[in-house]
C-alpha positions as CSV (number, residue, x, y, z in Angstrom):
1,M,-24.8,-5.1,-37.9
2,R,-21.2,-5.3,-36.6
3,P,-20.4,-8.5,-34.6
4,H,-19.9,-8.1,-30.9
5,R,-16.2,-7.9,-30.0
6,R,-14.9,-9.5,-26.9
7,P,-12.8,-7.3,-24.7
8,S,-9.0,-7.9,-25.1
9,P,-7.0,-9.4,-22.3
10,L,-5.3,-6.0,-21.8
11,H,-8.6,-4.2,-21.3
12,A,-9.7,-6.8,-18.8
13,L,-6.4,-6.4,-16.9
14,L,-6.8,-2.7,-16.9
15,A,-10.0,-3.2,-15.0
16,L,-8.5,-5.7,-12.6
17,L,-5.3,-3.8,-11.8
18,V,-6.9,-0.9,-10.0
19,L,-5.3,-2.1,-6.8
20,G,-4.9,1.2,-5.0
21,A,-2.2,3.6,-4.1
22,C,-1.3,2.2,-0.9
23,T,-1.1,0.9,-0.8
24,H,-4.4,-2.0,1.3
25,A,-6.1,-5.1,3.8
26,P,-9.0,-7.4,3.9
27,P,-12.2,-5.8,2.6
28,P,-13.8,-2.8,4.2
29,A,-16.5,-4.7,6.1
30,R,-13.8,-5.6,8.6
31,E,-13.8,-3.0,11.4
32,P,-10.7,-2.6,13.6
33,P,-11.3,-4.0,17.1
34,A,-12.5,-1.4,19.7
35,A,-9.1,-1.5,21.5
36,V,-7.2,-0.8,18.3
37,Q,-9.6,2.2,17.5
38,G,-9.0,3.5,20.9
39,E,-5.2,3.4,20.4
40,A,-5.5,5.0,17.0
41,S,-7.7,7.9,18.0
42,G,-5.2,9.0,20.7
43,I,-1.8,9.2,19.0
44,S,0.8,9.0,21.7
45,E,3.9,11.2,21.8
46,A,6.0,8.0,21.6
47,A,4.2,6.9,18.4
48,R,4.7,10.3,16.9
49,R,8.4,10.3,17.7
50,A,8.9,6.8,16.4
51,L,7.1,7.4,13.1
52,E,7.5,11.1,12.2
53,G,10.3,12.1,9.9
54,T,11.8,11.4,6.5
55,W,12.7,7.8,5.7
56,V,15.0,6.8,2.8
57,Y,14.9,3.4,1.1
58,A,17.9,1.3,2.2
59,G,16.9,-2.3,1.2
60,G,19.1,-2.7,-1.9
61,A,19.0,-5.3,-4.6
62,A,18.0,-8.2,-2.4
63,E,14.6,-6.6,-1.5
64,Q,14.1,-5.5,-5.1
65,A,14.5,-9.1,-6.1
66,Q,11.8,-10.1,-3.5
67,V,9.4,-7.7,-5.2
68,D,10.0,-9.3,-8.6
69,E,9.5,-12.8,-7.0
70,A,6.2,-11.7,-5.3
71,V,4.9,-10.3,-8.6
72,A,5.8,-13.5,-10.5
73,R,3.9,-15.6,-7.9
74,A,0.9,-13.3,-8.1
75,T,0.7,-13.5,-11.9
76,A,1.7,-17.2,-12.3
77,D,-1.7,-18.4,-13.5
78,M,-2.3,-15.8,-16.1
79,G,-1.8,-16.3,-19.9
80,F,1.4,-15.2,-21.4
81,L,0.3,-11.8,-22.8
82,A,-1.8,-11.0,-19.8
83,R,1.0,-12.0,-17.4
84,G,3.5,-9.6,-18.9
85,F,1.1,-6.6,-18.7
86,A,0.0,-7.5,-15.2
87,A,3.5,-8.0,-13.9
88,Q,4.5,-4.6,-15.2
89,A,1.5,-2.9,-13.6
90,L,1.9,-4.7,-10.2
91,G,5.7,-4.2,-10.2
92,D,5.3,-0.5,-10.7
93,R,3.0,-0.4,-7.7
94,A,5.0,-2.7,-5.4
95,R,8.5,-1.4,-6.0
96,P,10.0,0.7,-3.1
97,R,9.5,4.5,-3.2
98,E,12.6,6.5,-2.9
99,R,11.5,7.9,0.5
100,Y,8.5,8.6,2.7
101,T,7.9,11.6,4.9
102,L,5.4,10.9,7.7
103,S,3.9,13.7,9.9
104,F,1.0,14.2,12.2
105,E,-1.2,17.2,13.0
106,A,-3.7,16.5,15.8
107,S,-5.3,13.1,14.7
108,T,-4.5,13.5,11.0
109,V,-1.5,11.7,9.4
110,T,0.2,12.9,6.2
111,I,2.3,10.6,4.0
112,A,4.4,12.3,1.3
113,S,6.7,10.7,-1.3
114,P,8.4,12.1,-4.4
115,E,6.3,11.8,-7.6
116,S,3.3,10.6,-5.6
117,P,0.2,12.5,-4.5
118,I,-0.1,13.4,-0.8
119,E,-1.9,10.7,1.3
120,R,-3.7,12.2,4.2
121,G,-6.5,11.1,6.5
122,P,-7.7,10.9,10.1
123,V,-6.1,8.1,12.2
124,G,-8.9,5.9,13.5
125,G,-11.4,7.8,11.4
126,P,-13.7,7.0,8.5
127,P,-12.4,6.1,5.0
128,V,-11.2,8.9,2.7
129,T,-10.9,8.7,-1.1
130,L,-7.3,8.7,-2.3
131,T,-6.0,8.6,-5.9
132,D,-2.4,7.4,-6.5
133,R,0.0,8.5,-9.3
134,F,-1.4,5.7,-11.6
135,G,-4.9,7.1,-11.3
136,D,-6.1,4.2,-9.1
137,Q,-8.7,5.3,-6.5
138,S,-9.3,3.6,-3.2
139,Q,-11.3,4.1,0.0
140,T,-8.5,4.4,2.5
141,T,-8.4,4.3,6.3
142,F,-5.5,4.9,8.7
143,R,-5.0,3.4,12.1
144,L,-2.3,2.6,14.7
145,E,-1.8,-1.0,15.6
146,G,0.8,-2.1,18.1
147,G,2.9,1.0,17.4
148,A,2.7,0.6,13.6
149,L,0.8,2.9,11.2
150,V,-1.6,0.9,9.0
151,E,-2.9,2.5,5.8
152,A,-5.6,0.2,4.3
153,G,-7.5,0.7,1.2
154,T,-10.1,-1.1,-1.0
155,N,-11.7,-0.7,-4.3
156,P,-14.0,-3.0,-6.4
157,D,-11.1,-5.0,-7.8
158,G,-8.9,-5.6,-4.7
159,S,-7.5,-4.4,-1.5
160,G,-4.2,-3.6,0.1
161,E,-2.2,-2.3,3.0
162,T,0.9,-0.3,3.7
163,V,2.1,-1.0,7.2
164,F,4.8,1.4,8.7
165,T,6.6,-0.4,11.6
166,P,9.4,1.5,13.4
167,A,12.2,-0.6,14.8
168,A,13.5,-0.3,18.3
169,D,16.7,1.4,17.2
170,G,14.7,4.6,16.2
171,R,16.6,4.7,12.9
172,T,14.9,1.9,10.9
173,L,11.4,1.7,9.4
174,H,10.0,-1.5,7.9
175,V,7.3,-0.9,5.3
176,R,5.1,-3.9,4.4
177,R,3.3,-3.6,1.1
178,L,0.3,-6.0,0.5
179,M,-1.9,-6.1,-2.6
180,E,-4.7,-8.6,-2.9
181,S,-7.3,-9.5,-5.6
182,S,-9.4,-12.6,-6.3
183,R,-8.0,-12.4,-9.8
184,L,-4.4,-12.9,-8.7
185,S,-2.7,-16.3,-8.1
186,A,-1.3,-15.0,-4.7
187,P,-1.1,-11.7,-2.9
188,V,1.8,-9.4,-3.6
189,D,3.4,-9.2,-0.1
190,V,6.8,-7.6,0.5
191,T,8.5,-5.8,3.3
192,L,11.0,-3.0,2.5
193,T,13.6,-1.3,4.7
194,Y,14.0,2.4,5.2
195,R,16.5,4.5,7.3
196,R,15.7,7.7,9.0
197,Q,17.2,10.7,7.2
198,D,19.3,13.0,9.4
């Protein structure tokens, strides 16, 4: 009989690093407050105008460095081999996308990015299953909160959020990316800057 082989650190990390496309927040048991759901289910014209459009990354090298620092903090307690693999996987998911295109049809939001599957779901509605370009699946909800669009997802290994917050100038969008797991030393939490494409 062949001896039982322990799973390698890389296989263990593959299981852990299904952190979701969005992009995602505290676990799904948390329901948005009734007031927030009320805001989310009725998308105002002001919210549509502030969020809709194509947004191009404008954060530059300084924000890219913040992503690397956040990933390093998140993997600080892992062993050497595991840390390198995890940092690569997390970094790929946390780095800024080239651009986002946000649009609304009735109460449904659509988020499109180059080289990524379409993310679509009802604002203020039940979770939908999304799969990102890495093959990670998550149960994802969309809601409006204080003028920001919050895309929140969970799966068995972690949770995360992408929060799209338009600035008062109408030309700037701040995109906060949060990824959490009990197996990470710290959350990956970065905010990236986008400019409206003319």
